[in-house]
N, C-alpha and C positions, 0 to 999 in steps of 0.2 A: 798859859793863855787866860786872858781876862774873862770873867763870867759874862754871859750874854744876858741882857735884860729881857725878861719874858715879854714885856710889852712890845718889843720889836716885831714879834711874829703876829701880833694882833692888829698891827697898823698896815695900811696900804701905802704904796709908794707913788701913787698918782692921784691927782685931784680930779674932781668931777669935770668931765669934758662935755662941751655942747654937742659933739657929734654922736652921742649915745653912750650906752653902757660899754665898759671896757673890762677885760679880765684883770687888768692891773689895779682896779678899784677894790678887789677882794683882798683880805688879809693874806700875808705871805704863807701862813700855815695852810690855808685852804688851797692856794695855788700849788703848793708842794704836794698836797694830797691828790689834787686833780692830775698833776703830771705823773705821779707814781702809779696811777691806774691806766695810763696809756700803754697798751700792749703792742700795737703795731710799730715796727721799727721805723718805717717810713714816716709815720706821724711824729715819732719822737725826734727824728732827724730834722723835720721841718720846724718843730718847736725850738730846736737849738739855733736855727737860723732866723728866728723871729726878732728877738731883742736880747739884751745882755742879761736881764733877770731870768727869762725863760732858758737861756743858754746855761746859766749858772745852775738852774734846778734840773734841767732835762739831760745835761751832759752825763752826770753819773748814771742816770737811768739808761742812756744809750749804750754806754760801755760796760754796764754791769754784766750783761750776758752777751757774749760775742759768738756768732756763728758764721764761719767763713767757709764758703762752698767753692771747690775747685772743679773746673770742667776741662775735659781733654780737647774741646773744640771751642772756637770763638763763637760767642752768642751775639745775636743782634737784637736791638730794640728799634723796631722800624727799619730804617736804612742805615743806622749808625751802630757800629760794634760797641760792646761794653768796654769801658776803659779807654775810649778813644782819646788820644793825646797823652796817655799815661800808660799804665799797665793793667792787668786784670784786677777786678775787685778783690780777689783773694789775696794777691801779693800786696796790693795797696792797703788792705786791712792790716796785714802784718807790719807794713811800713809805718802805719799810724801808731801802732802800739810801741814800736821800737824807737821811732824818731820824735814822737810827740809826748808831752807829759801826761798821758792818759792811762799808762799801764797800771798804775796803782788803783784805778777805778774798776778794773776788771775783776769780777768774782768767778766767772765761769766762761770757758772758751771751748768751742767745738770746731774741729777741723774735719771736714767731710768732703766726699766727692771723689773724682778721678784725677790723679796727678799723672800727666803725660810723661812717660819715660821712653826716650829714644834709644835704639840700639841696645836694649837690655840683654839680648841674647849674646851679643858680641862681648859685652862687659862680663857676663856670667862665665864665658869660656875662659877668660883670663883671670877670673877671681877678683873682680873689682866691682865696687858699687857705682852705679851711674852717677855722673857728676850732678845731674839735676836733682837726684834724690838727696845727695849729700848736702847740696846748697840749701835745699828745703829744710833739712834737719838743723842746719846751722842757723837759719833765720828763725825757726821756731824756738831754738835754744836761746837766742838773743831776746826774743819776746818773753819767754818764760822767766829769764833772770830779772826782767824788769817788773813782772807782775807779782809783786811780793805779797799781795793779798789774795792770790788765787786760791779758790776752794775746790773747784771742779775742773778737770782737764779731760777732754775726749778726743782721741785720735781715731777717726773713722775714714781715713783716706785708704786708697787701694794700694798704697806703697808702704813699705816697712818702716816702722819707727826705729831709729838707731840708738846706740848707747849714748850718743850726745844728748838727746832729749831726756833719756832716763836719768842721767846724772843730774841734770838741771832740776828735775821734778823732786828728787830727794832733798833738795835744799829749800823747798817751800814749806814753811812751818804750819801753814793753815790748810794744806791740801788734804781733803777728806774723801774725794770721789775721783776715781780714775777709770776711764774706759779705753780699751785698746782693741783695735781691729787688726787681725793678721791678714796679709794678702793671700789670695787663693791661687796664685801662679806658682809653678814649681821650678822657677829659676833659682839657682844657688844664691843664697844670701848669708851673711854672717849671723850666727846665733848668739844670744846673750842670756845672761842670768839676770832676771828682773830683780833689782835691788829692793830691800825692805823700806817701807815708808811708815814710820811709827804712828802717825796720826791718821792713817788711812782707815776709813770706815765703810766704804763701798768700792768694790772692785768688780768690773765687768770686762770680760775678754771674749771676743767673738771670732768666728771663723777659725777655730783651732783645728789644725791638721798636722799630726806628727810627721807625715811624709813631705810636708811643704816647708814649714818653719818651726821646728821643735824648740822654741825658746823655753827656758827653764823658769817656771813660776813657783817652784817650791820655796825659794828664799823669801819672796814677797809674802807668801802665805804664812811662813813661820814668824817673820819679824814684824808683821803688821798685827800686833796683839789687840788693837782696837777694832779690828775688822768685824763688822756686824752684818754685812750684806755681800754675798758672793754669787755672781752670775757667770756661768761658763756656757759658751755656745760653740759647739763643734760644727765643722763643715758637714753638710748633709751627704757629701759624697760617700762617707764611710758606711752610713746606714743604708743608703741606696745600693751600694756595692756589697753590703754584708761583709764588711772588712773590720774585724775586731782589733784594730791597731791601737786603740786607746787603752792605756794602763793608768788607772787612778793612783797607783802607788808611786808613779813618777812625779805626780804633782804634790802628794802629801807625805813623801818619804821622810823629809826633814822634820816634819811634825811628829812622825812616828819615832824617829831616832832620838829626838829631844824629849819625848814623852810629854808633849804639850799639845793636846788635842785642840783642833780648831773649833772655836765657839762662835757661831754665827746665829743670827735670828732669822735671816731670810736667805734661803738657798734656792737657786734656779739653775736647772740643767736643761739644755735643749740639744737634741740630736745626739744624745749620749748613747754609744754602742760599745759597751765594755762589760767584762765579767766583774762580778762582785768578789772582793778579796777580804780576808780577815784583817789585813793591815788597815783597810779603810775604817773599820770599826774602832781601831785604836787611835787613829789620827784625827778622827772626826767625832764630835760629841753631839749625838742626836737629841739629847734632852734639852738643849738650848734653842732648837729650831722652832719658830712660831709660824713661819710662812714658807711653803714649799711649792715649787713650780717644776713640773716635768712635762716637757713638750718634745714629741718625736718628729714634728715637722711634716707629718703625713697622716691622713685619715685611713690609709690602707697599709697595714703593717704586714709584711710577708710572714709566712709560716716559719721561715728559717730563723727569724728573730727569736723564736721561742727558746732556742738553745742558749741564748745570752740572757734574755729577760728572766728565765726561771732560776738563774743563779742568785738573784736578789731576794732576800728574805721578806716575808710578809709581816713579821713582828720582831721587835727587839726584846730579847729575853732580859729580865731583871732591870729594864729601863722604862721609865714612865715618860711617854711622849707628851709634849705641850704644844702640839700643832694647833694653830687657830685658823689658818687659811691654807687651802689647797687649790691648785689649778693644774689641769691636765687636758690632753687632747686625744687620748686613747683610753678605751675602757676594756677591762679584762676581769676575769674571775679573781685572779691574784690581787689585783689592785682593790677590788671590792673587799676582799678579806683583810687587806691592810687597813682600810677605813674602819672596819668593824673591830679592830684591836685597840682602839683608844676612843676617848670621848672629849667633848668640849670644843668641837669644830664650830667656828663662827662664819666662815666664808668658804663656799665650795663652788668652783667654776669648771664646767666642762666646755672646752673651746670647740666651737662648731664651725668657725670660718677658717678655711684653709686656703693657702696661696694657689694650690693646684687642684682645687675642688670645684664642683659645679654647684655647691650649695650657696649660690649668690643671693637667693631669695631672702635670707636672714641677715644680710649685711647692709647696714646703712652707710658704710664707709665711702668716701669719695672714690669714684672710679669703678664701683661695683653697684649692681642693681639688676632689675629684671630684664634690662635690655643688653646686658653684657654678653650673654651667650645662651644657648639652649641647654636644657637639662639633659645631660648625658652621664652614663655611669663613669665613675672615675677610672682612669687607666693607670696602672702601675708602671713606673719607669725603672723598676728593678731589673737588673740584667738577668739573662737566662741562666737557669740552673738545670743541668742535664737536659737541655733542649726546651724547657718550659720556664715561664716566669713564675715568680713566687706566688702570684695571685691569679694565675691562669686557671681556666676551668678544669684542667687536668689535675691540678693539685688541690683545688678547692673542694669543699664538701658540698653535698647536695643542698638545694634551696630549702628543703624542709628542715634538715638538720641545722642549717645556718639560722633559720628563724627560731628554732627551739633554743639554740645557744644564746641568741640575742635576747630572747625573752627571759631566759634564766639569769643572764648577767644583769639585765634591767631590774628584775625583781630582787636580786641580791643587793644591788646598790640601794634601791629604795628602802629595803628592810634595814640595812645598816645605817642609812641616813636618818630614818625616823626613830629607830630605837636608840642609837648611840649619840646622835647629835641634834635631835629635833628640838630639845629645850633651849639650846644655845645658838642655833643657826639663825643668822640675820641676812646673809646674801646667798642666793641659790640660783645658779645657772645650769640647767639640766641639758642633756644631750638632745639634739633635734631628731635623733633616730628613735627616740622613745615617745611616741604619741600616747599620752596618758588617758585612761578612761575616767569616768566620773568617780567611781569608787576609789581609784588611785589618788586622784586629786583631793578627794575628801579626806582620805587617810593622811595625806601629806599636810594638808591645812590643819588638821586636828593635831598632828604631832609637832608642827613647827609654828607655834602661834606668834613668835617674835620676828617673823620674816619682814624685812624692810624693802628688799629688792628681790623680785622673783621673775625668772624666765623659764618657760616650759613650752613643750609642744603638746597639743591635745588632739584627740580624735575630732574630726569635723562634726560628727553627730553629738559630741559632748560639749559643744560651745555654749548651749543654753544652760547647762548645769554649772559651767564655770562662773557665770554671773551670780549664781546663788552662793558659791563657796568663797569667792574673793572677799566679800564684806566681813568675813570672820577674821581676816588678817588685819587687825586694827592698827598695826604699825606700818602697813604697806605704803610705800611712797612711789615705787616704780614697778610697773608690770610690763612684761615683754612676752608676747605670744609668738612662738616660733612656728614656722611652717614645717611640718614633718618632712624629713628627708625622703625622697622618692615621690613626693607629691607632683602631680602634673603641672606644667608651666601654666601661667595665667593665660586665659583666652583673650589675648590682646587684640585679636582681630575684631572681636565684637565688643571691645571695651570702650567705655566712654571716658577713659582716662586722658585728661589733659593736664600735664604737670602745672601746678600752681606754685606760687611763691612759698618757700619754706618758712617764711616769717609772716605770712598774711594773718590778719585777725579774723574773727568769726564773720563770715559773709552773711548776705541776706538770704532770701529763699527763691532764687531764680529757677531752681530745678523742681522743687516740690511745692505743692499747694500746702502741704504740712509734712513735717519730717516723720521718720519711722522710728518709734521708740524700740530699743533693744533689737534692732534688725541685725546689727553686727554680732551681738552675742547669740542670736538665734536666727541664722540666715533663712531657715526653712519656714519662718513664721508667715511669710507671704502666702505660702501654699495652704496654711491651716486656718487663717483668719481673714476677715475682711479688712484690708489694710488701707492706709491713706493713699492718696493719688501719687503715683510714681510715673516717670517717663517709661514708655513701653520697652524701650531698649534696656533700661536699667532693670526692670522687672524680669526680663528674659535672662539677664546675666545672673541675678540672684537665684532665680528658680533653677537654672542649669549649672550652678556653681558646683565644681567637683572638689574643690579644696578651699582653704582659707586664702590662697593666692588669688583666686578670682575675686573675692570680696575686697582684698587689699588693693587690687588693681583698679578699683573704681576711682572716680575723680575725687581729689582731696576735699573739695567743697562738699560733695555729696556725703563722704564719710564723716566729715565734721558735723553736718546737719543730723545725720543718723545717730551719732554717738552723744551729741550734746544733751539728749533727753535722759539717757540711762545714767550718765555720770553727773547729773545735776543734783543728786541727793547728797547734800552736805553732811548729813548724818552718817552716811555709809561710805562715800568716796571723798570725804573732806580732806583726808591726808594724802590721797593719791595726787602726784604731781606730773608724772610722765606715763603714758601708755604707748606701747609699741606693738605693731603687728607686722611681722615679716620685715620688709626693708623700709617701712614707714614708722614714724613715731610722732606723737602729738603731745603737746604740753597743755595741761589743764590749768585754767585760770579762774577768775571769779565768776559769779553767777549773775544772771539777769532774767527779767520777766519777759514772757512772750505770750501771745494769745493761745488759747487752748486749741490744739489741732483738731480738725474735722475729718470725718471718715468719708470714704467713697463706698457707698452701699452696693454698687453694681459696676460691672465693667463698662457697660454702655449707658452712660448717664443721660436721662431724658432732660428736656428743658425744665420740667418741674423740679426734678431733683437738683439740677444745677442752681435753680433759683433758691431752693431751700438751703443749699449749701452756702450760698452767698449771704443769707440773712444773718448768720452769726457774725460774719465779717463786717456787715454794715452796722450791726449793733455795736460791735467793738469800735468801729469808727466813730459812732455817736458819743462814745465815752472818751474820746480824745485821741484815738489812734489815727494816724495818717500814713500815707504811703510815700516812701522816698522815691528817688529817680529810678532805682533798680526794680521797683515794684514790690519790695518786701515791706512787711508791716513794721512800723516804728512805735516804740512805747509812747504812751501819753505823757504829757508834760509833767503831771503830778506824780508819775511813777519813777522812782530812781532807776537809772540804767544799770547800776551795779549794786546789787543787794545780796548779802550772804543769806543762805537759807537758814531759817531757824529750826530748832529740833522738832521732830515730828511728834505729834500726840496721838497718832493712830494706834489703836489697840494692837496687841501682838498678833491677833488673829488675821489682820490684814497683811502681815509680813510673810514672806515666803517661808515654807516649812524648812527647818534646818535639818540637814542630813548628818550633822555632826553631833547632835544631842546637846548642843549648847543653848543657853537662853538667848532670847532675841536681844538686839542691841538697843531697843527702845528703853529698857529698864535702866541701862547705864547712862544714856544720854539725857533722860528726863531729870536725873538727879545731879547733873553736872552744873555747878554754879557758873562756870565760864560761859557755857552755851546759853544759859538762861539770861545772863546779863547782856550777851550779844543780841539776843532776840529782842529784849526790851529796848535796846538802843537803836536798832536798825529797822525793825518791823513793827507796825502797830498791831493791836490786838486783833483787829478785823482782817489782818493780812497773815494770820497764822497758817503755815503750810500743812497739808494733809494729803493722804493718798486716797484716791477715789476707787472703791472696790469695783465700780462698773467698768473701769479701764484695766482690770486685771488680765484680760485676754490680750492686751497689747504686749505682754512679756512678763518676765518674772518681777521686774521693777517698774511699775507704772509711773508715768510722769508725776512729779510733785506739784500738786495743785494748791491754789490759794483761794480764800473765800471771795476775793474780789474778781474772780473770773480769769485768772492768769495761770500760767504754768512756768516753772523754773527751767531754764536752760543754762548751759555752761559755755563760757568763752573758751575756745580752743584754737590752737594754731599748729601747723606742721613745723617741726623743728628738724634741723640737720645735725651734722656731726659736731659742729661747734658747741652744741648743747649736750649731745649724747656722750661725748668724750668725758664728761664729768660724772657719769654714772657707770659703776663698775661692771654691771651686767652687759654693757655695750663695750666699754673701753677695754676690758680684759678678754674679750672674745676675739682674740687674734693670736697669730703665731709670733709673739714678741715676748721677750723676757725683760 
């Protein structure tokens, strides 16, 4: 092929048009970059239908990742069924890969959903595979044979994948990722030996059930020598039924016989209910594992599971573990001892969100939230054992002993985390059942100075201390406050919550005459000091708050206004980007200036006091402030609307007293050349920020004031799952491997 001239990509293909700007006026390399960042499949398809140039650039993007979903019923869009005049979108997608020259563009394909099989019981009685299932596998095999550049294949249909497709996958030289879902029905189906794939690096098998479809995976584990990520998910039926029918030796026996232990870096087991065997130590090399995930699929583990779980060792003799990440959903004394037997852990996640749990208050995922259901104790679905369930009161311990055991387990985990892994830990998601006191948080912060993402539950009375301890985590970028398990549901009946847009920018001041600094960090502040004017209904909610859930249940605009003061100190919170509380999360953006808030000195203001309160507002208006249509104050024309805070020059005596024994942050920031240059470029000398000691009773961190009579606030916005899924302390808090 002849070399392509570099100047070709710097030139446009269209001349200047009198109708206005056109995308085609841009250089081709910029158009290709724009098209590559389009994530919505519908938008990419519409780009393909726009013109020939965009079709040429967007078509590889459209077919790069294919996801075809099958439905057992016909779906309608308005009054028209999907695929009218043709077939279902699922089969038409397979037809496009087979019949058109687009198969070589596919790098990843996912087949998911429900495939309708008719008369499956009749076919099973005579030992035959349903014709619809066989035709599906033939069509998929034809598509696989044409996708020569395929790198990832995922079968997530409810029907069984047959040997026809397995054979085709072994012929793909670039296949590195394979996902297989076994069906959960117990109709007889042929069993297969999964063939080896030499280039496979990631293998995920879900819904394994030896009593349903016991396909042999020992060959693929033996012959896939480049395998580095193994995810095995068993059907939850065996754990719920307490049926130890899983034998790990059946899966790893060929590795044991060949004396070739499996060396993987990432290992994930979900719903595993099996005894530990010595053969597993021979067939599996634990010293190569860096990422471990153990999920049991339930937050209530029956006492009968003890007989199986105790067979697993808490330490590996004569073997040094190199685990860097751990994720689990159950806590126990034995697991705590396992964490204390090695060092160097960088990520630790305790999963708090369960599919069958009432702990919805800490889940920002779509479909979950404070209006999903009422808080009720979780009920075990385990079958009866001798007339009682595994978690029934007849078999459970007394509440006092359960509390003592829970506190002992919590203290054991915290001790092992701080002693063995505090120096290396960067991500930490703690259990919502562990509300930490001020001293516990102080010890955790002191032992883990390199934390970047932190999620924890704290006592409601310790919220004020948390604002003092967080600034000592200088690398912290994401903070998530969990509502402790067992907290009362929010008093939505008296709430002022009116859901606002999750992407709205910082609003004006329609609710407050002035916002409340540090009110979220210290909700009881209203009862202790003379506060700014608040709506009476909001004051009652904060005064009668029983848990953090009542504060989080306030209106989003009100929460943003209250938090924008505390988080406006760039010196302390400059690195923090996301703050979450319960089911809500807020993204922190740049800073801006606002008038100094005024106080309400009495509950019943007289006309004289009201006039005195308006005088500062009028004086601010003389300096160039005006009111917009919503009634909120607007910055003067000479003041930039977005100005980063310069480093503070307040003496250390004005900063909060450290409970950690560390020096204050002012000494470090005053000598930072980067911050000094930033201050000289963006803020004049007369605009140097400082903290006024007279406002120290507003909270632990008073508003950052400037010499020209303004206070810094921070732009914030409520964010949803599309943003939080990029942060591990939210994304990994789920029952998913």
